[in-house]
C-alpha positions in Angstrom: 1.2 -18.7 45.2 3.5 -16.6 43.1 4.4 -18.2 39.8 7.0 -16.8 37.5 7.9 -17.6 33.9 11.1 -19.3 35.1 9.0 -21.7 37.1 7.1 -22.8 34.0 10.3 -23.1 32.0 11.8 -25.2 34.8 8.9 -27.7 34.8 9.0 -27.9 31.0 12.7 -28.4 30.9 12.7 -31.2 33.5 9.8 -33.0 31.8 11.4 -32.8 28.4 14.9 -33.8 29.6 13.7 -36.5 31.9 16.0 -35.5 34.8 17.5 -32.6 36.8 21.1 -32.9 35.4 20.1 -32.6 31.7 17.5 -30.0 32.5 20.1 -27.9 34.3 22.3 -28.0 31.2 19.4 -26.8 29.1 18.6 -24.0 31.4 22.3 -23.1 31.8 22.2 -23.3 35.6 23.8 -25.7 38.1 21.9 -28.9 39.2 22.0 -27.6 42.8 20.4 -24.3 41.8 17.7 -26.1 39.9 17.0 -28.4 42.9 16.6 -25.4 45.1 14.3 -23.8 42.6 12.1 -26.9 42.4 12.0 -27.1 46.2 10.9 -23.4 46.5 8.3 -24.0 43.8 6.9 -27.0 45.7 6.7 -25.0 48.9 4.7 -22.3 47.1 2.3 -24.8 45.5 2.1 -26.8 48.7 2.3 -30.1 46.7 5.0 -32.3 45.3 5.5 -31.7 41.6 7.5 -34.9 40.9 7.3 -38.5 41.7 10.7 -39.1 43.4 13.0 -42.0 42.7 11.7 -42.7 39.2 13.8 -42.8 36.0 13.1 -40.8 34.1 11.8 -38.3 36.6 8.0 -38.2 36.3 5.7 -35.4 37.1 3.0 -35.8 39.8 -0.6 -34.9 39.1 0.1 -31.4 40.3 3.2 -31.2 38.2 1.2 -32.3 35.1 -1.3 -29.4 35.7 1.6 -27.0 35.9 3.1 -28.5 32.7 -0.1 -28.0 30.8 0.0 -24.3 31.9 3.6 -24.1 30.8 2.8 -25.6 27.4 0.0 -23.1 26.9 1.7 -19.9 28.2 5.3 -20.3 27.1 4.6 -20.4 23.3 2.4 -17.3 23.7 5.2 -15.5 25.5 7.7 -16.5 22.9 5.3 -15.2 20.1 4.8 -12.0 22.1 8.6 -11.5 22.4 9.0 -12.0 18.7 6.2 -9.6 18.0 7.8 -6.9 20.2 11.2 -7.5 18.5 9.5 -7.1 15.1 7.9 -3.8 16.3 11.2 -2.6 17.6 13.0 -3.4 14.4 10.2 -2.0 12.3 9.5 -5.3 10.5 6.0 -5.7 11.9 3.1 -3.6 13.0 -0.4 -2.6 12.1 -1.6 -0.6 9.0 -5.3 -0.2 9.2 -6.5 2.2 6.4 -9.7 4.1 5.8 -10.6 6.3 2.9 -12.3 9.6 2.5 -11.8 9.3 -1.2 -14.4 6.7 -2.4 -12.8 6.2 -5.9 -9.4 5.5 -4.3 -10.2 1.8 -4.0 -9.4 1.5 -7.7 -5.7 2.2 -7.2 -5.3 1.3 -3.5 -5.7 -2.5 -4.0 -2.6 -2.9 -6.3 -0.6 -0.8 -3.9 -1.7 -3.1 -1.0 -0.7 -6.2 -3.0 2.8 -4.9 -3.5 2.9 -3.8 0.2 1.8 -7.2 1.5 4.7 -8.9 -0.4 7.2 -6.5 1.0 5.9 -6.4 4.6 4.3 -9.9 5.3 4.4 -9.3 9.1 2.4 -6.1 9.1 -1.3 -6.5 9.8 -3.1 -4.8 6.9 -6.8 -4.0 6.8 -9.2 -1.6 5.2 -11.8 0.0 7.5 -14.5 1.4 5.2 -17.0 1.9 8.1 -14.9 4.7 9.5 -14.7 6.7 6.3 -17.0 9.5 7.4 -15.2 10.1 10.7 -11.8 9.2 9.4 -9.5 11.8 11.0 -10.9 11.6 14.5 -10.6 7.8 14.2 -6.9 8.3 13.2 -6.4 10.5 16.3 -8.1 7.8 18.5 -5.7 5.2 17.0 -8.6 3.2 15.6 -6.9 3.4 12.2 -3.3 4.2 11.2 -3.6 5.9 7.8 -6.3 7.9 6.0 -6.5 8.4 2.3 -7.9 11.9 1.8 -8.1 14.7 -0.8 -9.0 17.3 1.9 -6.1 18.0 4.2 -7.0 19.7 7.5 -5.0 21.4 10.2 -4.9 18.8 12.9 -2.2 18.9 15.6 -0.4 15.6 15.7 -1.4 14.5 12.2 0.8 14.6 9.1 -0.5 14.8 5.5 1.9 13.3 3.0 1.1 14.3 -0.6 0.8 11.3 -2.9 -0.2 12.5 -6.3 -2.3 15.0 -8.3 -5.2 14.0 -10.4 -7.8 15.6 -12.7 -11.5 15.0 -12.2 -13.0 14.5 -15.7 -16.4 14.6 -17.1 -17.8 11.3 -18.5 -20.9 10.8 -20.7 -22.2 8.5 -23.3 -20.5 8.8 -26.7 -23.9 9.7 -28.2 -24.6 12.4 -25.5 -24.9 16.0 -26.8 -22.1 17.1 -24.5 -19.7 14.6 -26.1 -19.2 17.0 -28.9 -17.8 19.7 -26.5 -14.0 19.9 -25.8 -14.9 20.7 -22.1 -17.9 21.2 -19.9 -18.9 24.1 -17.6 -21.1 24.2 -14.5 -24.1 25.4 -16.4 -24.0 22.2 -18.5 -25.1 20.2 -15.5 -28.4 22.0 -14.9 -30.4 19.6 -17.0 -28.4 16.5 -16.3 -28.8 13.5 -14.0 -25.5 13.4 -12.2 -24.4 9.9 -11.0 -22.1 10.1 -8.0 -20.6 8.0 -5.2 -22.9 7.9 -2.1 -20.8 10.3 0.0 -21.3 13.8 1.3 -21.4 16.4 -1.4 -18.5 18.3 0.2 -16.3 15.3 -0.6 -17.3 15.1 -4.3 -14.9 16.9 -6.6 -17.7 18.0 -9.0 -19.6 19.8 -6.2 -16.5 21.1 -4.2 -14.6 22.3 -7.3 -17.4 23.3 -9.7 -21.1 23.2 -8.9 -20.9 24.5 -5.4 -18.9 27.7 -6.2 -21.2 28.3 -9.3 -24.4 27.6 -7.3 -25.6 25.2 -9.9 -27.9 22.3 -9.0 -28.2 19.3 -11.4 -31.6 18.1 -12.5 -31.1 15.0 -10.4 -28.4 13.3 -8.3 -28.2 9.5 -8.4 -25.9 7.9 -5.9 -24.3 4.6 -6.9 -21.8 2.6 -4.9 -19.6 0.9 -7.6 -17.5 2.5 -10.2 -18.2 -0.2 -12.8 -22.0 0.4 -12.3 -21.6 4.2 -12.6 -19.8 3.7 -15.9 -22.4 1.2 -17.2 -25.2 3.6 -16.4 -23.4 6.5 -18.1 -22.7 4.4 -21.2 -26.3 3.5 -21.4 -27.4 7.2 -21.3 -28.8 7.2 -17.8 -26.8 10.2 -16.7 -23.4 11.8 -16.6 -20.6 11.6 -14.0 -17.3 13.2 -12.9 -14.6 10.8 -11.9 -10.8 10.9 -11.2 -8.9 10.5 -14.5 -7.2 7.3 -13.3 -10.7 5.6 -12.8 -11.7 6.0 -16.5 -8.3 5.1 -17.8 -9.4 1.7 -19.0 -12.9 2.7 -19.9 -11.8 5.5 -22.2 -11.1 3.2 -25.0 -14.7 2.0 -25.1 -16.8 3.2 -27.9 -19.7 3.9 -25.6 -18.1 6.6 -23.4 -16.7 10.1 -24.0 -14.3 11.7 -21.6 -13.9 15.5 -21.4 -12.3 18.2 -19.3 -14.2 20.0 -16.5 -13.8 23.6 -17.5 -11.3 24.7 -20.2 -8.4 24.8 -17.8 -9.4 21.5 -16.1 -9.6 20.8 -12.3 -6.7 19.6 -10.3 -6.9 17.8 -7.0 -4.3 16.1 -4.8 -4.5 12.9 -2.8 -2.8 12.7 0.7 -1.9 10.0 3.1 -2.7 11.2 6.7 -0.9 9.5 9.6 -0.2 10.3 13.2 3.0 12.4 13.1 4.7 10.0 15.6 4.1 7.1 13.2 5.0 8.8 9.9 8.6 7.7 10.0 7.8 4.0 10.7 9.6 2.1 7.9 6.5 0.2 6.7 4.4 3.4 6.7 7.0 5.3 4.8 7.3 2.4 2.3 3.5 2.4 1.8 3.6 6.1 1.0 6.4 5.5 -1.6 4.3 2.7 -3.2 1.2 4.9 -3.3 3.1 7.7 -5.0 4.6 5.4 -7.6 1.3 3.6 -8.6 -0.4 6.6 -10.3 2.8 7.1 -12.5 1.7 3.8 -14.2 -1.7 5.3 -15.0 -1.8 7.2 -18.3 -3.9 10.3 -18.4 -7.4 9.6 -19.5 -8.0 13.0 -21.1 -7.8 13.2 -24.9 -5.3 15.7 -26.2 -6.8 19.0 -27.5 
């Protein structure tokens, strides 16, 4: 038996219309052509699909089984066609994101809220479990965009620059280093450094300062949440280095002091990595524009002078 979608549409149309003539009008074919189609379908099935000489025309037991299949399959086909049309027009798609930048959750969520309103048909998700193998996951199409501060030379991947930021030193307002205009690598030797629980190579303070200076803090304490890091720092349990946008709101608190890392300061850049073939997709290009505009709203968290 070889069933086609037109067979399912035929059964559904005849059942809904209650007769061949009205069903033929709905299907935009002649009644004779529809009769031949029904006859051919019954020959394939080997059973009568309709109870003849009834008004309205009724389906047989076999016809009802076919109708149930049509009612299940046809809506799925219609939805699939709409999905493909959305993909073709750029209105729908998938945007699964992972982050190599742990602190980026603080600005990413407002970006995604604006994106969701503009692109309601795009499937958006954050995949934190892939953050330590992000770029290979992007190449394997397990995710569609990686937020990273470490661009790499990968064939087939495009790194779109989003914005620059400054990693800043944060300590308790009563900490001795709070009196300094800036801190150097040597200042960390006798400090407990509170960091995100990621590889040191992806932490700005190690990659940009302590690693090159070959300085090891007294202790390193990994903490998952930004709010908890700032709470521990404010209570004198250690010091930290965070992106300037993270401490924007906390800077006004009397318990914290924010200072530059080195006299000149450190500068880092955030990128959005995508597969090159996907970079021009309308919704991905719009996400990049939103991600670039969000940090403009964040005032610098470093005190003047």
